[in-house]
N, C-alpha and C positions, 0 to 999 in steps of 0.2 A: 678274352678272362668268357663270353657269351660260351663258346664252342664246347669249353670242358663240360655245361650242363646239358647240351643240347639233347645226347642220347637219351638221357632221363626222362626230359620232359617233354620230348617226344611223344612217346609210349602214352600221356595222357594228356596231352592239349592238341594232338592234329600232324598236319605238314611242320617241317621243320622250318621252312619260309616264314608260317603263320607263328611260329615262336619266335624265331629270330625278332619280327617286327615288335611283338606283345612285349619281348624281356627290351627293347629298343624305348618304347614307349613308356613302360616301366619304370626304366631308369632314368628316364626325364621328369614321371611323376615322385620320383624319389627325392631328385634333384632341388624340383619347386618345392614339395613338402618339406626341406631341409631348410630352404632358402626361407618359408614361410614361418616355421617355428624357429630357425635360430637366427635369421638375416643374416648370416654368414656365408660367404661363397669358400670358405675354407675347407668347408664338407667336398663339395666338388670338386675342387683339386685335388682332394685326396681320390677322388672317385677316379676323376679323369688319369691322372696319372695313375692309378691300379687298373686301370684298362691299357695303358700304354703298357706298361713292366709285366701284364700276362695276369694279373689278378683274379680273383671269382666275383662274378656279382655277390653270393654272399661275403664275403668281406667288405664290399662296396654297402651293402646292405650296413653290417655291423657297425660299418666307420659313420655311415648319414645318424643311426643309432647314438652311436656315441656322442656326437654332436649336439644332438638334441635334447639331452635327458642330461644333469647332473648327478642324477643317481646312480648311472653308470661309472662315471668315475673310480667310483669305488673297486668295482667289480675288476674295472679293466688295469687298476694299479695293482690288486693282490693276484691279476694274472699275469701280468708283466713280473710279479716277484717269482712266480711258480714257476715261470716258462725259465728262468737262469738255473732252475734246480730238476728242473724233466730228466728221467732217467732215461736212458738209449735202448727203446723197444728191441727183443730180441727177432728174427725171422718170422717166427710162427706166432709173436704180439704182431707183428709187421703183417700178417696175412687176415689172422684179425680183425685189426684196425682197419684193413683196404675192405674187409666184406662190412664192416661197423657204417663208412666211409660213404658205400655207396647205398645203405638204407637210410641215413642223414641226406644224402641226397636226394633221394626220394621223397622224404620227408618234408624237407626242404623247399623242394618244387611246389608241393601241394597248396604246403601253406604260404607259399610266396601267390601260388594262382589265387588262393581264397584271399589272401589278405589287398591283392589287384582289383580280384571283384568287390568287396565290402568296401575299399576306399572309391570306387568307380559307382555305386551306389550311393553311399554317400554324398559324394559330391553332386550327384542327379538330383536327389533330390536338396539339399541347398539352393543347388542352381534354377531350381524349378520355382523353391520358396522366394528365394530374392524376383523370381521372373512376373511373378503374382504381385509382389508386391509393388514392384516398379511400374506393373502396368496399372493397377488400381490406382497408384500416386499420380500419373499422366494423364490416363484415363485415356490413353492415345499412344500409338505406335509409330516409330518412322516407318516409313514401307522399306526402307534399305532393311533395318534393324528385323521388320516382321520377315522380308525374303531370309534375313538368315534364321529368325526363329525358326521359319516354316521347314529352311534345310537340316537345321539340326534336330527338329524332332522326327526327321523322318532318317536319321540316322541309326544305324544299329546300335541298339541298349547295351550291347556287350564291348561293344568297341570302343576303348577311353579314347581315339584322337580327336572326338568332335569337341568331347569334354575340355582337351588340352589346348583347343585351337580358342576356346570361347573363353578359356580362362589367359590366357594370352591376348585376349583382345581386353579383357577385362582389365589386365594389369597397365598395356600400353595406356588405357583412357586413362590411369590414374598416375595425373601429371606427379604427385607428391608420393610415391609408390618408393622409390628408391632414399628419399630423405625419409618413410617410416622405418625401412630396413634398415637402414644406418641407427636410429635411432633406438632401434628394439634391439640391433646387435651391441650397442653401448651400454644398454638397462642389463641387457644379460650378462654381459662382462663384469659390469659391477657387480650386481649383484650377488656374483658368484666368487667373487674378488672379496666381497664384504662377508660373507659366509664363511669363509677362509679364516679372515680377522677376526672375526667374533670367535672361528674355534682355537687360535692362538692364543686368544684375551681368556678363552676358558680355563685353556691348558695351564697359564702363567697362573691366574683364580688357583685353581688345583694344586701348583706348586705351592705356593703361597700358604695355602691354608695348610697345608701339611707340616710345612715349615713351622708356623706359627703355633701349631697346636702340639708338636713334639720337640722342637728345637730351639724354641722363642729364646734367642739371645747367644745361642752359639753358634759357631762359624759354618757350618752345614748341616744338613738332615739327614741321618740312616733311614731311608723309609721302609726298609724292612722290618729292623730291628725296633720303629719308632722311639728314636731316642739322638740328641746332639752329638754334635763331634768338633772340637777346636781341632782344626789345622792350621790356625792362622792366629796363632795366640790369643783364641777366644776375644778378638774385637768385634763380632757378629758380623763378619767377612759379607753371609747372606744378606743382610738389611741393608748394608752399605752396597753392595753388588744390585742390588733391585729397586733403589730409591728413584733413578730415572725410568727404569720400567715400568715401573706400577705409576708414577707421574705421567708418562707417555701415553698410558694404555687408559689414561681416565679412571684409576683405581684412587681415588683422593684420600677415600675414609683409610685404607690399609698404606697408603703413604702417609697421612699423617699418624699413625699409629707409630709406623716406623721412625716418624722423624722425633717423634715422643719418647721412643725408647733410646733415640741416641741421645737426649737431652737430660734424661734422666739417671740413664745406664753406662753410657758409654764410658771404659777409661784404656789409655793408651801403656799405661807403665804396669807390665804385666812380665812377669820371670819368664821370658821366652823369647828364644834365639829364631828372630824372623827375619824372612828375605826382605830384603830393601826396596827389590823391582815388585814384587806380589803385593807389599803394603802398598806402595805409590799405585800402583794400578786398578789395585780393588778398594780400597778404602779410601785411601787418598782422593781417585779420580771418581771414585761412587757418591762420597760426600759433596764434591765441587761440584758434579751432575747436579743432583738434587740443589743445591740451591741457583743454578744456573739457571733453572727450570722453577723454583715455587719463591727465590729470593730469601729462604730461612736461615735466618743469619747463624743460627747454631751452627748448620753444617758446615757453613764456610772458617768458622771457628774451632771445630772441631779438625777438618782437613791440617790446619796449619797444627795444631798441637802434636799432632802426627809429623808432619815435616820435622818440627824441631825436635822431633825426639829422635829423627833418621841421621840426624847433622854430622853428628862423631863420625859417621860413616867414610867419610871426605874427607877425614884427617888423615890423609898421605901424603906419602915425600911428590906423588905426581898429580895431584887432583885426583885421580881415579879413584872410586870409593871400592868400599869392601862391599862383599855382597850380603852379607848377613850384619845382624844388627841386635844382640840383648835388648829389649824393649824398656826393662829395668835398669839395668848396671849401665845401659849403653854402651857397652863393650865393641867395637866392631871388629870383624874378620872375615877371610875366609875360610872354608872346608875345607881338610886336607886332600879329600880325594881332587879337586881343582887344582892340588902343587900348588896354593895360594893364589892362585889367578882370580879374575872378575871376567865373569862371561860377558861377549861384546852387547847381549838381550840385558843384563842387567844395569851396566853404566850406560847404554846408551838408550835407555828408555822410560828414561825418569824425565825429560825437557818439555813434554807438553803439561803436564801437570804441573812442575814445580814453575814454569814460567806462566803459566795461567793464574797458580796460586800468585805469584808476585806483582799480577797485573792488579789483580781483587786484593789486595791488603795494601799493596804499597813497599811491601817489604823485597827490597830486589836484589836480597841476597841468595834466595831460592833460585832463581834464573840464574843470576852469574856460576853460583855450582854446579849447577846440573848444564847450561850449556860450556863449562869449560871444557867438559869433556870433548867433546864433537871440536871446539875448536882447536886442542892442543891434538887431535886425532890429525887433524886434517893440516897443520903446519908443519907436523914430523914426517907426514906421510900425503904430500899434496897430489902425489898422482896418482893415489886409490881408490879401488872402487870397493872391489869386495875385502872384507877385514877378516883377519885370522877369529877363530872363536872366544880368545883367550888372552886376556893382556894381564901383567902383574901388574899392582898398584902401586908397589914399593920400590920394583926395578923399573916398571915401562917399556919393560919388553915383551914382545909376543910369546907366547907360547909355541904347540904343536900348528903348523901351516895347515889347520883346519878350517874350512871352509862352509857355509851351508844356510840357506835362508829358510831355513825349519828350528828345530830346537835349539834356542841360547843363543841364535843370531836375527831369528825372523822379524822381531819389532823394532831391532834397530835400525832397518831399512823402512818399516813402516814409517819411524817417527821422524826420519830425514824428510822424507815429504810430506808430511801432518806438519811436522815444524813450520815449513815453508806456508801451508795454507793459516796454518794458525795464526802466523803473523802479518795477514793479510796477503802474502807472495810480495813481500816487501824484502824480504832476506834470502837474496840468490844463491847462497853459498849453501843452504841447504838441499835446495833444487837441484842445482847444479853437480851436488855429491851423490844424488839420488840418481840422478841419470846417468852417471858415470856408473855406478853400482849397477844398475841398470842392465847397460849392456854389454857390463863382461859377466853380468849372471844368462843374458841371453849367448852370449857366447860361448862362455866356460863347463855350465850347469846345463843350460837347458837341451835336455838329448829327447830323444825319439824312441821307443821299445820296437822288437821285432814284430809284437801284435798291436803296431801305430799307435800306444798311447805319447803322448807328449808329455813329460815329465820333469822337473827343477831335481838333478842332481844332487850330492855329497863332492867333496871334493878334500881329499889330502893327501899336499904337496902335488904332486902330479899324477895322483891315482884316481880315478875317479870313482866312487860307490853311488851305484844303479838303485838306490831306496829313494821312497820319498814318503814322509810322514805328513800325517790329517794337516797337522801345521801349520805346513807350506800350502796347502788349499787357501792359504788368506792371499797368495801373490795375483790369483786373476784379480780379486778386486783391487789388490793396491795400483795393478796396471792400468785396471781402467781406470780407477779415479784419478791416475796423474795425465792421462788422456784426457778423460772429461775437462780438466782443471786447468789444462794448458800447459803442463810441465813440461811436453816437450814442442809446443807451439812452435812454428816455422820449420818443422822438419815434418813433412806429412807424411813422406816414405816409415821415418823412425815410429810414428805414431801409429800408423797402419800397423806394423809392427809389432809392437808392445800388445794392441787387441787382438791380434789374430794370436797371438803367443797364450794370452788370457783364455781369449774360448777357449784354445787347444789344452792348455791343464786345467781349467774346469770342467772340461769335456772326461779328461782322466781323475780327477775328484766325484765328478758323477759315478762314474763307471766304478770305483771303490763301493761304493754302495752297492748299487744293481747288481754285479756279479755274484754279492755273497748270498746264501743258502736264507738270511734271514733279511737282507735287504738293507742292513747296517753296514756302514764301513768299518776298517779296521785303524787302527792306529799309525800302522807303517805296513807300506806294501815295498815288494825289492821288483827288479825288472831285470833277470839273468837268461841271457841269450834266445834260445827258440821256446821258451817256456812264458815267455812275455809277463803280466803282473800275477805275481804270487804275495799272501799274507808272511810278514815277518809279525807283528804283534797283533793278536786278532781281536782283540778287546776292545770296546767303544766306551768312552768318557761324555757322552754327550755333547761334544765339542760343534765348533761354531763354525769354522773356517769353513768349509763347502759352501753353506747357506749364505755366508758373509759374501765370497768370491760370486753366489747368484745373484746376492741383490746387486753389489754394484756394476753387475754387466747388464741385467734389466735395465739400470736407470742408464747405462751406457748405449744398448741398443735399442731396448723396446722388443727386446726377442722374449717371448711367451712362454718359450722351452726354459728358462731360467724359472720361472714360477712353478710352472708343474716340477721340474727337479725338486722345488723347494719342498712344495705340498708334499709328493711322494714318499719325501723324509720322514717329514711329522708325520705325517700317516704309519710309519713305520716304527717312529716314536710313542706313537700310541697305542700301536698294537704290542711290543715288545716291552716299552722301557713304562708304561704310567701304569705306576702299583696306585693301592687304596689311599697311603699317607704322601705320595709327593710320584716323583720320578726317579730311576735309576738308570747306570750306566748297566752295560751287559759283560760276561766275562769273554765270549768268543762267539762274535759273528758267523761263524761258520754252521751254527745250530740252529736248524730251522727254529726252536724255541729255547733261546740262548738264556744260559742263567743270570740272574743277577749280579749289579756286584756290591748293592746296599747303600750306594751314596748318589746323593742329589747335589752334585757341584756346584756352587754358585754361581758359577759363569753360564749356568744354565739357563739359569734365570735373568740374568746381565747381559750375555750375549747370545745365542742359541735362540732363545724367545722373542726378543729384540730384533734382531735379524728378521725370523720367520714374518713377524708383526710390519716391519719397513719394507717388507719384498711384498706383503699383501695391504699396501696401503696408498694412497696418490703420495706425488711428488713431493705435495705441502709439508707434507707429515716430516721430513726432514730437509732444509737447507744448504746447500753444499757452500754457499755462498757468505753463510753466517756460522755454521757450525763444523767442527771436526769431532770425530769418533776417534777416543782413545782404544789402546789394544785391548782393553776390555770393553769397548763399547759403549765408554761414559761420553756425555755428550759437553762438549766444550763451547763457547763462543769465541768465535773470531775476535782477535786483538789488534786492531792496527795501529792504533796509539803506540808511540813509543812508552816503553815502560819511565815511571818516575820512582824514586827513593823518599820516603817520607818516615 
């Protein structure tokens, strides 16, 4: 790495050998300075790797500076975004760039030499003052140390080597140096994480404040129009979805105001055709989570009211519920575009909320209805892992043989694992069904693209559709959770395979963001032949699944990169999606300044910001042994006791 700079620096500093020596010494000094400032060996490791790979001292210096100053992180993040959209230069541009590069290298050499001289002078002054103070305190000096001091005083003042030797002796003499460095390292990391968590909390306040001012009582905020919008029967979806996020982040005044609205204004009997699934995961799940954390009885009562309103959806010959119900008339049906069928996610993702509601109210009927779907499915298809996306609730027959762990099917697989966890790992049927499904997913759907991306495809009969939705980015988190909670205990090879696939798919989800001009991820990507990853649907709705996966993998592996990925995405939300009245999705992530879609989705507050907050929180913020998150990231407590019916 040094030879590429020698010819330039020799002209300024003298002989080539002398320059080499000074660069080596400067490199050592930079290494020690990085350890002093950060107390971390990571920067040194990067520098050493860069030397082996032929990097430059300039790159190493930038790396060390990046490790010693949090303020540089934003610049680096912006630079990484810009690097993905840098245009290719013509040969003329290249010639111009080479000339500019030579000038910059010359300027860099001067700056480097001046910095070395300034650092040496500063260290000499500090060490001289320290020596004077020590001599004054002791009154006399050990003969051996005096000799060393005499030798040091005779050294060439422009040579940094004696100063480095003295520093090494001083470091060796301090028995607590390593412990102190480790403490500094921990403190710096803790402060950085705390600052990021505080930034996420401020974003939550901003999103909530905009909703409170302009859309109070409505389902969602239109931040550009500054008005409310009802997409979930006017049930106050954002209020229900935000309850546990507000409570977990310590926003207790806002939480209390939300509870007051639920107590005084919430009503479920609206003339609106509502999704049984969406109403369950958002409204019922949100109320239950708020009750779990606060004990506010009104939230539990409202959750029960909503579920009572949804019960007629189960009045079918098979016990498989319809997907839609009118909340006023309670007429349940399936839309024509689904050919009268219910989707896998619709009937397979009610179990967590309805089971927990039974445990809290003593009304066992809720759990029995929801679980009957899974039990019936298993009895009729005991060897089935992956399940077709559509099932007719009247005939009991599957629709087209379409398989996906993305839209229409995703949360069914998630709930198999989490029902096992919610029941205190006591019901092995759910765990075994989940394991079989994951084995088939890895065998039939997990694929590697021509450009090296591991993704989870879809299948229709025997035809594989090489596309992946952002929704599918929940898979890494699900696999990591299953491994860490012992869902494949006793099979170390399988556990390692699950975790490896989780990490690989999470990397693909990160690249879905990082390859875009805006740095925001698209809704759907495809993988076709030699072209590799391509956008199919380029809008971004502020979805949580990628960050969800990063959090679970952070908890499973402790790999810091997942926190960096999450932070980079959050910064891009701040840049492109934050508006004066809240946050908005964008219409096309391929644009450098994408146009907003004027919708603040309720799941942005329920999930995206919650997962970001958890990513930058201690493990104590969420205990996997006592809590489970539903598919809307709402907190439900583990129910280890059998249900009773009162």
